[in-house]
N, C-alpha and C positions, 0 to 999 in steps of 0.2 A: 518522609525524610526525616528517619533517623540517623541517617548519614550526617546530616549538617547539625542534628542537635550533639552527635557524640563529638565532632569536631569543636563546636564550640565549647561544648562542657570541658574537653582534655585543655584548651586553652584559656579557658578562664582558672582551669585549676592549677596550670602552669603560672599563669600570671599571680596568682594569689601564693602560690608557693615561693616565686620568685620575690615579690613584696615583702614576705614575711623574713626571707632569708638575707635580704640586703645589709640588715644589722646585727645579723648574727657573728659573733668573733669566734666562737667554738670551731676548729676545724672539722670535727667529726660532724658536727650538725649542719655547718656549712656543704660539706660533701654529701650527707644525706640528702639536704635541700636541692643541691644540685641534680643529685639522681634523681629526685621524684620530678625534677624539672624536666629533665632529659626523659622519662617514662612518659611524662604526660604529651610531650610534645611528639613523641614516636606513637601515642594513641592518635593523637589529631592528625598525624600524617597518616597514618592507617587507614583513618576515616574519611580522609579528604580523598585517599586513593580509592578506595571503593565506592565513594560518593561519583568521582570523576568515571570510573569505569561504569557505572550505572547510568551517567549521564552520556557516555557515547552508546551504549545499547540502546537507549531511548531514543538519540538522535537516528541510531541505524533504522529502528522501528519506523521512526517517524518518515522517513525518507523512502521506505517501503510500501507505506501505507499512502503515503503521496504518488507514488507510483503507481498503485492499484487503482487510487482514484483518478489518475488521469488515464489510464486505460480503461476504464468504465466510462467516463466522460465521453468518449469518442462516440457511444452509442445513444448518448442525448440527442443526438442530431437525427436519429430515426425513430420512427414508429411502426407500429405492427399492423400491416396491412391485409387483409385477406382477400386472395384471388379469386377470381370469378368461378373457378373451379373448387374453392373452400380450403386451399393451400394457405397457409400463413409466412408471410417473408418479411424482411425488413425494409421499409422505404426511407429513403433521405426524405426529411420534411421539406416541403415547399419553400420555406425560409431561408433553406441551406444551399438550394439551386443556385447555383453560379454559372458563368461560361467557363470557370475552372473546375468546377464541382457540377458535372450534369447529372441530372435526376436518374438515380439506380435504385438498385436493392442489393440488400447485403442477406447473407445466409444466417438462419437463426439457429441452427445448428453448430456453426462455428462460433457465433457469438456465446453460447454456451462454455466453451472451451477458452472465451478471451480472445478470439481473433476476430477481425473485421475482415470478412472475405466477400468479394463482390458476387455478384449471381451474374451469369450470363443469360441473355434473354433468348432463348431459341425458338423454333416455329410454335410449338406446342408448351414447352418447359419453360421454367427458370432453374438452371443447373449450377451448382456451385463449382466455381473454379479451385479449390483446393483438391488436390489428388485422392486424398486419401478420405475426403468427407462423403461425397455421393449423394449429396442433398439434392433432390428433384423437388418443384412444385409445379402441378400443372396450370397454365395461366389461361390458355383456350381450350374451347372443348374441341376432343378430337373430330376429325371432319368425319362425317359419314359417307363413305366410299361406295355407298350402294352395295355392301355387303349384308346380307339377312344374319342377324346373329344367330339363328337357330341352326345353321350349318356349322 
């Protein structure tokens, strides 16, 4: 925090100069002292402005980090589930299931991009609902339709 130190030093210097100048009767010395006080106050103002700018930058960075943490916290409600066919999906934790938030699965691919996307449960697959994702996870073994795999 050099900005604070610079501002304090400049204000102290201005104060010291002003105290020393209060008893000066020589006009030239008084003008010199006033000039030095004004310079010190200008330096203090510059240091405080720089400190204020840095403060605003830190506030903005803090806001952005809080937003990222809040986005990531959405995924704390899920755990990785291995489907019977070996696929991996995100599943809502049992303690999070309510009448307003039913049991469901979410897409692990979209999660990597910071998106929380539900998976549609179809006959054999979980399919991501995001158009450009294309994630599929087989959750049920494909039925044997009596076709010999040799043909």
